[in-house]
FIKOLZA-1660 file (N, C-alpha, C; in steps of 0.1 Angstrom, whole numbers, plus 5000, padded with zeros to 4 digits):
% residues 118
   i   px   py   pz ch aa at
   1 5008 4988 5000  A  M  N
   1 5000 5000 5000  A  M CA
   1 5009 5012 5000  A  M  C
   2 5003 5023 4996  A  K  N
   2 5010 5036 4996  A  K CA
   2 5014 5040 5010  A  K  C
   3 5025 5047 5012  A  P  N
   3 5029 5052 5025  A  P CA
   3 5018 5061 5031  A  P  C
   4 5011 5068 5023  A  S  N
   4 5001 5077 5029  A  S CA
   4 4989 5069 5035  A  S  C
   5 4986 5058 5028  A  T  N
   5 4975 5049 5034  A  T CA
   5 4980 5043 5047  A  T  C
   6 4992 5038 5047  A  A  N
   6 4998 5032 5059  A  A CA
   6 4998 5042 5070  A  A  C
   7 5002 5054 5067  A  A  N
   7 5003 5064 5078  A  A CA
   7 4989 5067 5083  A  A  C
   8 4979 5068 5075  A  Q  N
   8 4965 5070 5079  A  Q CA
   8 4961 5058 5088  A  Q  C
   9 4964 5046 5084  A  K  N
   9 4960 5035 5092  A  K CA
   9 4967 5034 5106  A  K  C
  10 4979 5040 5106  A  L  N
  10 4986 5040 5119  A  L CA
  10 4983 5053 5127  A  L  C
  11 4976 5062 5121  A  G  N
  11 4972 5074 5129  A  G CA
  11 4983 5084 5130  A  G  C
  12 4992 5085 5120  A  I  N
  12 5003 5094 5121  A  I CA
  12 5004 5103 5109  A  I  C
  13 5011 5114 5110  A  L  N
  13 5013 5123 5099  A  L CA
  13 5024 5118 5091  A  L  C
  14 5021 5116 5078  A  L  N
  14 5032 5110 5069  A  L CA
  14 5044 5119 5069  A  L  C
  15 5043 5132 5068  A  S  N
  15 5054 5141 5067  A  S CA
  15 5063 5140 5079  A  S  C
  16 5058 5135 5090  A  A  N
  16 5066 5134 5103  A  A CA
  16 5073 5121 5104  A  A  C
  17 5069 5111 5095  A  A  N
  17 5075 5098 5096  A  A CA
  17 5089 5098 5090  A  A  C
  18 5097 5088 5093  A  P  N
  18 5111 5087 5087  A  P CA
  18 5110 5087 5071  A  P  C
  19 5120 5092 5065  A  Q  N
  19 5120 5093 5050  A  Q CA
  19 5119 5079 5044  A  Q  C
  20 5125 5069 5050  A  D  N
  20 5124 5055 5045  A  D CA
  20 5109 5050 5045  A  D  C
  21 5101 5054 5055  A  F  N
  21 5087 5050 5055  A  F CA
  21 5080 5058 5045  A  F  C
  22 5083 5071 5043  A  Q  N
  22 5076 5079 5033  A  Q CA
  22 5078 5075 5018  A  Q  C
  23 5090 5069 5016  A  D  N
  23 5094 5066 5002  A  D CA
  23 5091 5052 4997  A  D  C
  24 5087 5043 5006  A  N  N
  24 5086 5029 5001  A  N CA
  24 5072 5024 5004  A  N  C
  25 5066 5016 4995  A  P  N
  25 5053 5010 4998  A  P CA
  25 5054 5001 5010  A  P  C
  26 5043 4999 5017  A  I  N
  26 5042 4991 5029  A  I CA
  26 5033 4979 5026  A  I  C
  27 5038 4967 5029  A  T  N
  27 5029 4955 5028  A  T CA
  27 5020 4954 5040  A  T  C
  28 5010 4946 5039  A  R  N
  28 5001 4944 5050  A  R CA
  28 5008 4937 5061  A  R  C
  29 5017 4928 5058  A  D  N
  29 5025 4922 5069  A  D CA
  29 5034 4932 5076  A  D  C
  30 5040 4941 5069  A  E  N
  30 5048 4952 5075  A  E CA
  30 5039 4961 5084  A  E  C
  31 5027 4964 5079  A  L  N
  31 5018 4972 5087  A  L CA
  31 5014 4965 5099  A  L  C
  32 5011 4952 5098  A  D  N
  32 5007 4945 5110  A  D CA
  32 5019 4944 5120  A  D  C
  33 5031 4943 5115  A  A  N
  33 5043 4943 5124  A  A CA
  33 5045 4956 5131  A  A  C
  34 5042 4967 5123  A  L  N
  34 5043 4980 5130  A  L CA
  34 5033 4982 5140  A  L  C
  35 5021 4977 5138  A  R  N
  35 5011 4977 5149  A  R CA
  35 5014 4969 5161  A  R  C
  36 5019 4957 5159  A  E  N
  36 5022 4948 5170  A  E CA
  36 5034 4952 5178  A  E  C
  37 5044 4956 5171  A  E  N
  37 5057 4960 5178  A  E CA
  37 5061 4973 5172  A  E  C
  38 5055 4985 5176  A  P  N
  38 5059 4997 5170  A  P CA
  38 5073 5001 5173  A  P  C
  39 5081 5006 5163  A  P  N
  39 5094 5011 5166  A  P CA
  39 5094 5024 5174  A  P  C
  40 5105 5028 5179  A  A  N
  40 5106 5040 5187  A  A CA
  40 5100 5053 5180  A  A  C
  41 5103 5054 5167  A  W  N
  41 5098 5066 5160  A  W CA
  41 5083 5066 5160  A  W  C
  42 5077 5055 5158  A  L  N
  42 5062 5054 5158  A  L CA
  42 5056 5057 5171  A  L  C
  43 5062 5051 5182  A  V  N
  43 5057 5054 5195  A  V CA
  43 5058 5069 5198  A  V  C
  44 5069 5075 5195  A  E  N
  44 5071 5089 5197  A  E CA
  44 5060 5098 5189  A  E  C
  45 5058 5094 5177  A  L  N
  45 5048 5102 5169  A  L CA
  45 5034 5100 5174  A  L  C
  46 5031 5089 5179  A  R  N
  46 5017 5086 5184  A  R CA
  46 5016 5094 5198  A  R  C
  47 5026 5095 5205  A  K  N
  47 5026 5101 5218  A  K CA
  47 5026 5116 5217  A  K  C
  48 5036 5122 5209  A  N  N
  48 5038 5136 5209  A  N CA
  48 5035 5143 5197  A  N  C
  49 5032 5136 5186  A  G  N
  49 5028 5143 5173  A  G CA
  49 5040 5148 5166  A  G  C
  50 5038 5155 5156  A  P  N
  50 5026 5162 5152  A  P CA
  50 5015 5152 5147  A  P  C
  51 5003 5155 5150  A  F  N
  51 4992 5147 5147  A  F CA
  51 4984 5151 5134  A  F  C
  52 4978 5141 5127  A  P  N
  52 4970 5144 5116  A  P CA
  52 4956 5150 5121  A  P  C
  53 4949 5156 5112  A  R  N
  53 4937 5163 5115  A  R CA
  53 4927 5154 5123  A  R  C
  54 4925 5141 5118  A  D  N
  54 4915 5133 5124  A  D CA
  54 4919 5129 5139  A  D  C
  55 4931 5128 5141  A  V  N
  55 4936 5125 5155  A  V CA
  55 4934 5138 5164  A  V  C
  56 4937 5149 5158  A  I  N
  56 4935 5162 5166  A  I CA
  56 4920 5164 5169  A  I  C
  57 4912 5161 5159  A  A  N
  57 4897 5163 5161  A  A CA
  57 4893 5153 5172  A  A  C
  58 4897 5141 5172  A  A  N
  58 4893 5131 5182  A  A CA
  58 4898 5136 5196  A  A  C
  59 4910 5140 5197  A  K  N
  59 4916 5145 5210  A  K CA
  59 4908 5157 5215  A  K  C
  60 4904 5166 5207  A  L  N
  60 4897 5178 5211  A  L CA
  60 4882 5175 5212  A  L  C
  61 4877 5164 5207  A  G  N
  61 4862 5161 5208  A  G CA
  61 4854 5169 5199  A  G  C
  62 4859 5171 5187  A  V  N
  62 4852 5179 5176  A  V CA
  62 4853 5171 5163  A  V  C
  63 4846 5176 5153  A  S  N
  63 4847 5170 5140  A  S CA
  63 4859 5176 5132  A  S  C
  64 4862 5170 5121  A  N  N
  64 4872 5176 5112  A  N CA
  64 4867 5190 5107  A  N  C
  65 4855 5190 5104  A  S  N
  65 4849 5203 5099  A  S CA
  65 4849 5214 5110  A  S  C
  66 4847 5209 5123  A  G  N
  66 4848 5218 5134  A  G CA
  66 4862 5224 5135  A  G  C
  67 4872 5216 5132  A  L  N
  67 4886 5221 5132  A  L CA
  67 4888 5232 5122  A  L  C
  68 4882 5230 5110  A  A  N
  68 4883 5240 5099  A  A CA
  68 4876 5252 5103  A  A  C
  69 4864 5251 5108  A  R  N
  69 4856 5263 5112  A  R CA
  69 4864 5271 5123  A  R  C
  70 4871 5263 5132  A  G  N
  70 4879 5270 5142  A  G CA
  70 4892 5276 5138  A  G  C
  71 4895 5273 5125  A  G  N
  71 4907 5279 5119  A  G CA
  71 4920 5271 5121  A  G  C
  72 4918 5259 5126  A  L  N
  72 4930 5250 5127  A  L CA
  72 4932 5242 5114  A  L  C
  73 4942 5246 5107  A  T  N
  73 4945 5239 5095  A  T CA
  73 4959 5232 5095  A  T  C
  74 4967 5235 5104  A  E  N
  74 4981 5229 5105  A  E CA
  74 4981 5218 5116  A  E  C
  75 4990 5208 5114  A  P  N
  75 4991 5198 5124  A  P CA
  75 4995 5204 5138  A  P  C
  76 4991 5198 5148  A  L  N
  76 4995 5202 5162  A  L CA
  76 5002 5191 5169  A  L  C
  77 5010 5195 5178  A  D  N
  77 5017 5184 5186  A  D CA
  77 5010 5183 5200  A  D  C
  78 5014 5174 5208  A  A  N
  78 5008 5171 5221  A  A CA
  78 5007 5183 5230  A  A  C
  79 5017 5191 5230  A  D  N
  79 5017 5203 5239  A  D CA
  79 5006 5213 5234  A  D  C
  80 5005 5215 5221  A  Q  N
  80 4995 5225 5216  A  Q CA
  80 4981 5220 5218  A  Q  C
  81 4979 5207 5217  A  V  N
  81 4966 5201 5220  A  V CA
  81 4963 5203 5234  A  V  C
  82 4973 5200 5243  A  G  N
  82 4971 5202 5257  A  G CA
  82 4968 5216 5261  A  G  C
  83 4974 5226 5255  A  E  N
  83 4970 5240 5257  A  E CA
  83 4956 5243 5254  A  E  C
  84 4951 5237 5243  A  L  N
  84 4937 5240 5239  A  L CA
  84 4928 5233 5248  A  L  C
  85 4931 5221 5253  A  L  N
  85 4923 5214 5263  A  L CA
  85 4923 5221 5276  A  L  C
  86 4934 5226 5280  A  A  N
  86 4935 5233 5293  A  A CA
  86 4928 5246 5294  A  A  C
  87 4928 5253 5283  A  D  N
  87 4921 5266 5283  A  D CA
  87 4914 5267 5269  A  D  C
  88 4902 5260 5268  A  P  N
  88 4895 5260 5255  A  P CA
  88 4890 5273 5251  A  P  C
  89 4893 5277 5238  A  P  N
  89 4887 5290 5233  A  P CA
  89 4872 5288 5230  A  P  C
  90 4865 5299 5228  A  A  N
  90 4851 5298 5226  A  A CA
  90 4847 5289 5214  A  A  C
  91 4854 5290 5203  A  W  N
  91 4851 5282 5192  A  W CA
  91 4852 5267 5195  A  W  C
  92 4861 5263 5204  A  L  N
  92 4863 5249 5207  A  L CA
  92 4851 5244 5216  A  L  C
  93 4847 5252 5225  A  E  N
  93 4835 5249 5233  A  E CA
  93 4823 5247 5225  A  E  C
  94 4821 5257 5215  A  H  N
  94 4810 5256 5206  A  H CA
  94 4810 5243 5198  A  H  C
  95 4821 5241 5192  A  E  N
  95 4823 5229 5183  A  E CA
  95 4821 5216 5190  A  E  C
  96 4826 5216 5203  A  R  N
  96 4823 5204 5211  A  R CA
  96 4809 5201 5213  A  R  C
  97 4801 5212 5216  A  S  N
  97 4787 5211 5218  A  S CA
  97 4780 5206 5206  A  S  C
  98 4784 5212 5194  A  V  N
  98 4778 5208 5182  A  V CA
  98 4781 5193 5179  A  V  C
  99 4793 5189 5181  A  H  N
  99 4797 5175 5179  A  H CA
  99 4789 5165 5188  A  H  C
 100 4788 5169 5201  A  R  N
 100 4780 5160 5210  A  R CA
 100 4765 5159 5205  A  R  C
 101 4759 5170 5200  A  K  N
 101 4746 5170 5195  A  K CA
 101 4745 5161 5183  A  K  C
 102 4754 5162 5174  A  V  N
 102 4754 5154 5162  A  V CA
 102 4755 5139 5165  A  V  C
 103 4764 5136 5175  A  I  N
 103 4765 5122 5179  A  I CA
 103 4753 5117 5185  A  I  C
 104 4747 5125 5194  A  A  N
 104 4734 5121 5201  A  A CA
 104 4723 5119 5190  A  A  C
 105 4722 5128 5180  A  D  N
 105 4712 5126 5170  A  D CA
 105 4714 5114 5162  A  D  C
 106 4726 5111 5159  A  N  N
 106 4729 5099 5151  A  N CA
 106 4726 5086 5159  A  N  C
 107 4728 5086 5172  A  E  N
 107 4725 5075 5180  A  E CA
 107 4710 5073 5181  A  E  C
 108 4703 5085 5183  A  R  N
 108 4688 5085 5183  A  R CA
 108 4682 5079 5170  A  R  C
 109 4687 5083 5159  A  L  N
 109 4682 5079 5146  A  L CA
 109 4685 5064 5144  A  L  C
 110 4697 5060 5148  A  K  N
 110 4700 5045 5147  A  K CA
 110 4691 5037 5156  A  K  C
 111 4688 5041 5168  A  A  N
 111 4679 5034 5177  A  A CA
 111 4665 5034 5171  A  A  C
 112 4661 5045 5165  A  Q  N
 112 4648 5046 5158  A  Q CA
 112 4647 5036 5147  A  Q  C
 113 4657 5035 5139  A  Q  N
 113 4657 5026 5127  A  Q CA
 113 4657 5012 5132  A  Q  C
 114 4664 5009 5143  A  E  N
 114 4664 4995 5149  A  E CA
 114 4649 4991 5153  A  E  C
 115 4643 5001 5160  A  R  N
 115 4629 4998 5164  A  R CA
 115 4620 4996 5152  A  R  C
 116 4621 5004 5141  A  E  N
 116 4613 5002 5130  A  E CA
 116 4615 4989 5122  A  E  C
 117 4627 4984 5123  A  R  N
 117 4630 4971 5117  A  R CA
 117 4624 4959 5123  A  R  C
 118 4620 4961 5136  A  R  N
 118 4614 4950 5144  A  R CA
 118 4600 4948 5140  A  R  C
% end
């Protein structure tokens, strides 16, 4: 698979990975090996970043769209995410609220569809 696909599956930012990882295709066996016994560079990236957008969104409890609306377009590291969590700006509080409502609505609709199937 392409390095970008492997990076996405590992939850890391491709540009922060070692050059060797960025330049060479990854087999499924290699990906499984990276998941089972991650090398030091992978452990460090997962712990401290920089993180890709979907990981940042999950850590902040918002959607990817919420990040964009909040003006976050660049990758963040663990310290930057921590700062946002420690002292959340107004846009983050708003986007968290919106995200919680969307999740609750999706769960409600899923439960309603389940009841209708019975």
